[in-house]
Biopython code that builds the backbone (N, CA, C, O; Angstrom):
import numpy as np
from Bio.PDB.StructureBuilder import StructureBuilder

atoms = [
    (1, "MET", "N", (44.607, 10.297, 10.468)),
    (1, "MET", "CA", (43.803, 9.651, 9.651)),
    (1, "MET", "C", (42.519, 9.169, 10.068)),
    (1, "MET", "O", (41.818, 8.553, 9.265)),
    (2, "GLY", "N", (42.138, 9.387, 11.246)),
    (2, "GLY", "CA", (40.653, 8.862, 11.199)),
    (2, "GLY", "C", (40.008, 9.923, 10.395)),
    (2, "GLY", "O", (38.958, 9.486, 9.925)),
    (3, "ASN", "N", (40.317, 11.600, 9.935)),
    (3, "ASN", "CA", (39.360, 12.266, 8.696)),
    (3, "ASN", "C", (38.753, 11.549, 8.168)),
    (3, "ASN", "O", (37.653, 10.997, 8.125)),
    (4, "LEU", "N", (40.444, 11.699, 7.380)),
    (4, "LEU", "CA", (40.306, 9.831, 5.836)),
    (4, "LEU", "C", (39.095, 9.181, 5.690)),
    (4, "LEU", "O", (38.059, 9.149, 5.026)),
    (5, "ASP", "N", (39.951, 8.462, 7.009)),
    (5, "ASP", "CA", (38.487, 7.050, 6.946)),
    (5, "ASP", "C", (37.011, 7.572, 6.996)),
    (5, "ASP", "O", (35.988, 6.950, 6.710)),
    (6, "VAL", "N", (37.120, 8.618, 7.345)),
    (6, "VAL", "CA", (35.696, 8.932, 7.456)),
    (6, "VAL", "C", (35.099, 9.828, 6.537)),
    (6, "VAL", "O", (33.917, 10.169, 6.592)),
    (7, "LEU", "N", (36.051, 10.271, 5.557)),
    (7, "LEU", "CA", (36.051, 10.974, 4.274)),
    (7, "LEU", "C", (35.784, 9.656, 3.059)),
    (7, "LEU", "O", (34.929, 9.435, 2.201)),
    (8, "VAL", "N", (36.856, 9.065, 3.475)),
    (8, "VAL", "CA", (36.183, 7.536, 2.356)),
    (8, "VAL", "C", (34.843, 7.092, 2.697)),
    (8, "VAL", "O", (34.199, 6.995, 1.652)),
    (9, "ALA", "N", (34.239, 6.822, 3.581)),
    (9, "ALA", "CA", (33.214, 6.568, 4.582)),
    (9, "ALA", "C", (31.703, 6.850, 3.905)),
    (9, "ALA", "O", (30.701, 6.254, 3.509)),
    (10, "TRP", "N", (32.260, 8.166, 4.057)),
    (10, "TRP", "CA", (31.436, 9.082, 3.189)),
    (10, "TRP", "C", (31.121, 9.106, 1.708)),
    (10, "TRP", "O", (30.108, 9.007, 1.016)),
    (11, "ALA", "N", (32.836, 9.334, 1.455)),
    (11, "ALA", "CA", (32.122, 9.068, -0.736)),
    (11, "ALA", "C", (31.678, 7.514, -0.912)),
    (11, "ALA", "O", (30.956, 7.516, -1.909)),
    (12, "GLY", "N", (31.745, 6.558, -0.550)),
    (12, "GLY", "CA", (31.624, 5.398, -0.454)),
    (12, "GLY", "C", (29.884, 5.105, 0.069)),
    (12, "GLY", "O", (29.133, 4.220, -0.342)),
    (13, "ALA", "N", (29.664, 5.932, 0.858)),
    (13, "ALA", "CA", (27.870, 5.915, 1.639)),
    (13, "ALA", "C", (27.403, 6.410, -0.006)),
    (13, "ALA", "O", (26.841, 5.562, -0.699)),
    (14, "GLY", "N", (27.609, 7.532, -0.472)),
    (14, "GLY", "CA", (27.202, 8.374, -1.646)),
    (14, "GLY", "C", (27.215, 8.015, -2.824)),
    (14, "GLY", "O", (26.265, 8.216, -3.580)),
    (15, "TRP", "N", (28.848, 7.124, -3.339)),
    (15, "TRP", "CA", (28.466, 6.491, -4.472)),
    (15, "TRP", "C", (27.489, 4.929, -4.303)),
    (15, "TRP", "O", (26.461, 4.709, -4.943)),
    (16, "ASN", "N", (27.977, 4.184, -3.511)),
    (16, "ASN", "CA", (26.371, 3.313, -3.475)),
    (16, "ASN", "C", (24.980, 4.192, -3.092)),
    (16, "ASN", "O", (24.007, 3.524, -2.742)),
    (17, "ARG", "N", (24.903, 5.042, -3.121)),
    (17, "ARG", "CA", (23.575, 5.599, -2.616)),
    (17, "ARG", "C", (23.074, 6.210, -4.052)),
    (17, "ARG", "O", (21.868, 6.342, -4.257)),
    (18, "LEU", "N", (24.150, 6.619, -5.145)),
    (18, "LEU", "CA", (24.300, 7.520, -6.439)),
    (18, "LEU", "C", (23.352, 5.700, -7.414)),
    (18, "LEU", "O", (22.292, 5.658, -8.038)),
    (19, "ARG", "N", (24.487, 4.397, -7.061)),
    (19, "ARG", "CA", (24.327, 3.644, -7.931)),
    (19, "ARG", "C", (23.333, 3.012, -7.687)),
    (19, "ARG", "O", (22.925, 2.245, -8.560)),
    (20, "GLY", "N", (22.662, 3.116, -6.506)),
    (20, "GLY", "CA", (21.298, 2.330, -6.107)),
    (20, "GLY", "C", (21.344, 1.459, -5.010)),
    (20, "GLY", "O", (20.474, 0.644, -4.704)),
    (21, "ARG", "N", (22.493, 1.690, -4.385)),
    (21, "ARG", "CA", (22.712, 0.184, -3.259)),
    (21, "ARG", "C", (22.488, 0.467, -2.536)),
    (21, "ARG", "O", (23.129, 0.163, -1.530)),
    (22, "ASP", "N", (21.407, 1.266, -2.489)),
    (22, "ASP", "CA", (21.403, 1.915, -0.617)),
    (22, "ASP", "C", (20.554, 0.881, -0.162)),
    (22, "ASP", "O", (19.430, 0.776, -0.651)),
    (23, "PRO", "N", (20.985, 0.039, 0.788)),
    (23, "PRO", "CA", (19.729, -0.397, 1.553)),
    (23, "PRO", "C", (18.541, -0.003, 2.281)),
    (23, "PRO", "O", (17.631, -0.640, 2.810)),
    (24, "GLU", "N", (18.914, 1.712, 2.108)),
    (24, "GLU", "CA", (17.522, 2.157, 2.843)),
    (24, "GLU", "C", (17.507, 3.329, 2.492)),
    (24, "GLU", "O", (17.891, 4.309, 3.130)),
    (25, "ARG", "N", (16.939, 3.263, 1.175)),
    (25, "ARG", "CA", (16.331, 4.936, -0.176)),
    (25, "ARG", "C", (15.200, 3.968, 0.041)),
    (25, "ARG", "O", (14.556, 4.510, 0.939)),
    (26, "GLY", "N", (14.672, 2.993, -0.227)),
    (26, "GLY", "CA", (12.989, 2.841, 0.215)),
    (26, "GLY", "C", (12.645, 2.655, -1.310)),
    (26, "GLY", "O", (13.318, 2.648, -2.341)),
    (27, "ASP", "N", (11.338, 2.510, -1.021)),
    (27, "ASP", "CA", (10.371, 2.711, -2.421)),
    (27, "ASP", "C", (9.979, 3.335, -2.955)),
    (27, "ASP", "O", (9.022, 2.951, -3.628)),
    (28, "VAL", "N", (10.283, 4.335, -3.031)),
    (28, "VAL", "CA", (9.883, 5.825, -3.907)),
    (28, "VAL", "C", (8.349, 5.716, -4.466)),
    (28, "VAL", "O", (7.366, 6.373, -4.123)),
    (29, "PRO", "N", (8.485, 4.446, -5.652)),
    (29, "PRO", "CA", (7.463, 4.256, -6.434)),
    (29, "PRO", "C", (5.387, 3.828, -5.625)),
    (29, "PRO", "O", (4.195, 4.131, -5.677)),
    (30, "GLY", "N", (6.519, 2.868, -4.946)),
    (30, "GLY", "CA", (5.141, 1.663, -4.295)),
    (30, "GLY", "C", (4.841, 3.245, -3.015)),
    (30, "GLY", "O", (3.647, 3.294, -3.307)),
    (31, "TRP", "N", (4.960, 4.139, -2.210)),
    (31, "TRP", "CA", (4.367, 5.110, -2.078)),
    (31, "TRP", "C", (3.812, 6.135, -2.439)),
    (31, "TRP", "O", (2.982, 6.725, -1.747)),
    (32, "VAL", "N", (4.185, 6.497, -3.569)),
    (32, "VAL", "CA", (3.996, 7.019, -4.467)),
    (32, "VAL", "C", (2.246, 6.333, -5.176)),
    (32, "VAL", "O", (1.335, 7.009, -5.656)),
    (33, "MET", "N", (2.288, 5.234, -5.040)),
    (33, "MET", "CA", (1.711, 4.843, -5.917)),
    (33, "MET", "C", (0.355, 4.408, -4.624)),
    (33, "MET", "O", (-0.782, 4.208, -5.052)),
    (34, "VAL", "N", (0.528, 4.341, -3.669)),
    (34, "VAL", "CA", (-0.495, 4.400, -2.233)),
    (34, "VAL", "C", (-0.866, 5.381, -2.095)),
    (34, "VAL", "O", (-2.097, 5.396, -2.096)),
    (35, "THR", "N", (-0.283, 6.600, -1.921)),
    (35, "THR", "CA", (-0.696, 7.798, -1.684)),
    (35, "THR", "C", (-2.004, 8.455, -3.068)),
    (35, "THR", "O", (-2.922, 9.259, -2.911)),
    (36, "VAL", "N", (-1.544, 7.669, -4.404)),
    (36, "VAL", "CA", (-2.140, 8.673, -5.402)),
    (36, "VAL", "C", (-3.920, 7.601, -5.331)),
    (36, "VAL", "O", (-5.051, 8.056, -5.504)),
    (37, "MET", "N", (-3.519, 6.148, -5.024)),
    (37, "MET", "CA", (-4.704, 5.620, -5.040)),
    (37, "MET", "C", (-5.879, 5.484, -3.410)),
    (37, "MET", "O", (-7.020, 5.036, -3.294)),
    (38, "THR", "N", (-5.299, 5.860, -2.790)),
    (38, "THR", "CA", (-6.165, 6.626, -1.845)),
    (38, "THR", "C", (-6.512, 7.914, -1.582)),
    (38, "THR", "O", (-7.243, 8.200, -0.633)),
    (39, "ALA", "N", (-5.954, 8.908, -2.506)),
    (39, "ALA", "CA", (-6.927, 10.146, -2.792)),
    (39, "ALA", "C", (-7.844, 9.405, -4.285)),
    (39, "ALA", "O", (-9.028, 9.721, -4.402)),
    (40, "GLY", "N", (-7.340, 8.644, -5.130)),
    (40, "GLY", "CA", (-8.246, 8.158, -6.019)),
    (40, "GLY", "C", (-9.472, 7.761, -5.199)),
    (40, "GLY", "O", (-10.523, 8.282, -5.572)),
    (41, "LEU", "N", (-9.530, 6.976, -4.202)),
    (41, "LEU", "CA", (-10.253, 6.207, -3.707)),
    (41, "LEU", "C", (-11.835, 7.296, -2.396)),
    (41, "LEU", "O", (-12.991, 7.205, -1.982)),
    (42, "VAL", "N", (-10.527, 8.215, -2.364)),
    (42, "VAL", "CA", (-11.270, 9.500, -1.177)),
    (42, "VAL", "C", (-11.869, 9.838, -2.956)),
    (42, "VAL", "O", (-12.340, 8.770, -3.346)),
    (43, "VAL", "N", (-11.955, 10.579, -3.734)),
    (43, "VAL", "CA", (-12.578, 11.014, -4.830)),
    (43, "VAL", "C", (-13.587, 10.337, -4.841)),
    (43, "VAL", "O", (-14.519, 10.579, -4.075)),
    (44, "ILE", "N", (-13.613, 9.037, -5.990)),
    (44, "ILE", "CA", (-14.922, 7.961, -6.034)),
    (44, "ILE", "C", (-15.589, 7.966, -4.479)),
    (44, "ILE", "O", (-16.624, 8.408, -4.977)),
    (45, "ILE", "N", (-15.850, 7.892, -3.359)),
    (45, "ILE", "CA", (-16.373, 7.721, -2.486)),
    (45, "ILE", "C", (-16.978, 8.498, -1.744)),
    (45, "ILE", "O", (-18.040, 8.198, -1.198)),
    (46, "PHE", "N", (-16.294, 9.798, -1.594)),
    (46, "PHE", "CA", (-17.193, 11.062, -2.319)),
    (46, "PHE", "C", (-17.644, 11.437, -3.106)),
    (46, "PHE", "O", (-18.344, 12.423, -2.876)),
    (47, "GLY", "N", (-17.584, 11.014, -4.341)),
    (47, "GLY", "CA", (-18.554, 12.152, -5.766)),
    (47, "GLY", "C", (-19.948, 9.974, -5.557)),
    (47, "GLY", "O", (-21.000, 9.649, -6.107)),
    (48, "VAL", "N", (-19.474, 9.587, -5.025)),
    (48, "VAL", "CA", (-20.564, 9.032, -4.848)),
    (48, "VAL", "C", (-21.526, 8.638, -3.255)),
    (48, "VAL", "O", (-22.494, 7.879, -3.204)),
    (49, "PHE", "N", (-21.082, 9.191, -2.400)),
    (49, "PHE", "CA", (-21.884, 9.314, -1.195)),
    (49, "PHE", "C", (-21.720, 10.989, -0.990)),
    (49, "PHE", "O", (-21.537, 11.403, 0.155)),
    (50, "ARG", "N", (-21.765, 11.624, -1.741)),
    (50, "ARG", "CA", (-21.499, 13.249, -1.350)),
    (50, "ARG", "C", (-22.578, 13.611, -0.903)),
    (50, "ARG", "O", (-22.407, 14.487, -0.055)),
    (51, "ASP", "N", (-24.102, 13.243, -1.135)),
    (51, "ASP", "CA", (-25.110, 13.969, 0.089)),
    (51, "ASP", "C", (-25.071, 13.721, 0.941)),
    (51, "ASP", "O", (-25.312, 14.653, 1.709)),
    (52, "LYS", "N", (-24.775, 12.410, 1.593)),
    (52, "LYS", "CA", (-25.092, 11.685, 2.329)),
    (52, "LYS", "C", (-23.544, 11.956, 3.748)),
    (52, "LYS", "O", (-23.569, 12.136, 4.966)),
    (53, "ILE", "N", (-22.858, 11.889, 3.126)),
    (53, "ILE", "CA", (-21.360, 12.497, 4.013)),
    (53, "ILE", "C", (-22.164, 14.060, 3.842)),
    (53, "ILE", "O", (-23.245, 13.490, 3.988)),
    (54, "THR", "N", (-22.421, 14.981, 3.729)),
    (54, "THR", "CA", (-22.355, 16.512, 4.253)),
    (54, "THR", "C", (-23.790, 16.520, 4.274)),
    (54, "THR", "O", (-24.364, 17.514, 3.828)),
    (55, "ASP", "N", (-24.563, 15.397, 4.805)),
    (55, "ASP", "CA", (-25.800, 15.684, 5.851)),
    (55, "ASP", "C", (-25.218, 14.617, 6.883)),
    (55, "ASP", "O", (-26.093, 14.655, 7.748)),
    (56, "ALA", "N", (-24.421, 13.832, 7.254)),
    (56, "ALA", "CA", (-23.991, 13.639, 8.439)),
    (56, "ALA", "C", (-23.319, 14.581, 9.064)),
    (56, "ALA", "O", (-23.566, 15.011, 10.191)),
    (57, "VAL", "N", (-22.228, 15.006, 8.153)),
    (57, "VAL", "CA", (-21.278, 16.618, 8.427)),
    (57, "VAL", "C", (-22.231, 17.155, 9.137)),
    (57, "VAL", "O", (-22.339, 17.046, 10.358)),
    (58, "SER", "N", (-23.253, 17.999, 8.113)),
    (58, "SER", "CA", (-24.173, 18.852, 9.048)),
    (58, "SER", "C", (-24.942, 18.408, 10.495)),
    (58, "SER", "O", (-24.770, 19.072, 11.517)),
    (59, "ASP", "N", (-25.736, 17.311, 10.462)),
    (59, "ASP", "CA", (-26.140, 17.005, 11.469)),
    (59, "ASP", "C", (-25.151, 16.175, 12.404)),
    (59, "ASP", "O", (-25.440, 15.221, 13.125)),
    (60, "ALA", "N", (-24.330, 16.574, 12.276)),
    (60, "ALA", "CA", (-23.445, 16.139, 13.043)),
    (60, "ALA", "C", (-23.010, 17.765, 14.164)),
    (60, "ALA", "O", (-23.217, 17.951, 15.364)),
    (61, "ILE", "N", (-22.500, 18.485, 13.336)),
    (61, "ILE", "CA", (-22.312, 20.152, 13.454)),
    (61, "ILE", "C", (-23.788, 20.738, 14.455)),
    (61, "ILE", "O", (-23.719, 21.112, 15.626)),
    (62, "ASP", "N", (-24.721, 20.694, 13.829)),
    (62, "ASP", "CA", (-25.824, 21.144, 14.407)),
    (62, "ASP", "C", (-26.136, 19.796, 15.631)),
    (62, "ASP", "O", (-27.323, 19.630, 15.913)),
    (63, "SER", "N", (-25.501, 19.230, 16.058)),
    (63, "SER", "CA", (-26.646, 18.680, 17.521)),
    (63, "SER", "C", (-25.113, 18.858, 17.961)),
    (63, "SER", "O", (-24.997, 17.829, 18.627)),
    (64, "VAL", "N", (-23.773, 19.529, 18.033)),
    (64, "VAL", "CA", (-23.040, 19.411, 19.006)),
    (64, "VAL", "C", (-23.693, 21.242, 18.986)),
    (64, "VAL", "O", (-24.102, 21.653, 20.072)),
    (65, "THR", "N", (-23.735, 21.937, 18.127)),
    (65, "THR", "CA", (-23.871, 23.160, 18.334)),
    (65, "THR", "C", (-25.060, 23.698, 18.723)),
    (65, "THR", "O", (-25.017, 24.732, 19.390)),
    (66, "SER", "N", (-26.390, 23.089, 18.375)),
    (66, "SER", "CA", (-27.662, 23.322, 18.979)),
    (66, "SER", "C", (-28.007, 23.406, 20.786)),
    (66, "SER", "O", (-29.095, 23.831, 21.174)),
    (67, "GLY", "N", (-26.808, 22.893, 21.869)),
    (67, "GLY", "CA", (-26.629, 23.312, 22.558)),
    (67, "GLY", "C", (-26.412, 24.657, 23.392)),
    (67, "GLY", "O", (-26.737, 24.917, 24.551)),
    (68, "THR", "N", (-25.805, 25.369, 22.501)),
    (68, "THR", "CA", (-25.528, 26.603, 22.986)),
    (68, "THR", "C", (-25.734, 27.521, 22.744)),
    (68, "THR", "O", (-26.049, 27.553, 21.554)),
    (69, "SER", "N", (-25.777, 28.869, 23.383)),
    (69, "SER", "CA", (-26.225, 30.003, 23.711)),
    (69, "SER", "C", (-25.671, 31.161, 22.515)),
    (69, "SER", "O", (-24.723, 31.846, 22.899)),
    (70, "SER", "N", (-26.176, 31.430, 21.126)),
    (70, "SER", "CA", (-25.217, 32.407, 20.672)),
    (70, "SER", "C", (-25.380, 33.977, 21.311)),
    (70, "SER", "O", (-24.599, 34.866, 20.973)),
]
sb = StructureBuilder()
sb.init_structure("model")
sb.init_model(0)
sb.init_chain("A")
sb.init_seg("    ")
for serial, (resi, resn, name, xyz) in enumerate(atoms, 1):
    if name == "N":
        sb.init_residue(resn, " ", resi, " ")
    sb.init_atom(name, np.array(xyz, "f"), 0.0, 1.0, " ", f" {name:<3s}", serial, name[0])
structure = sb.get_structure()
């Protein structure tokens, strides 16, 4: 009888998930929106400050690698 209880609980959880009643389902549109907005901000910031960002990264790499001998 224990296996039947597990099967019924599993089937009930699956049915609730399909109908959108799962409390642990999460907010998929929310995290998608946050991801897209973050990517958009990165593109905008890089587009506006591209020269300054590349100069800063180049200067940082040069300052680290200038002390080593090749």
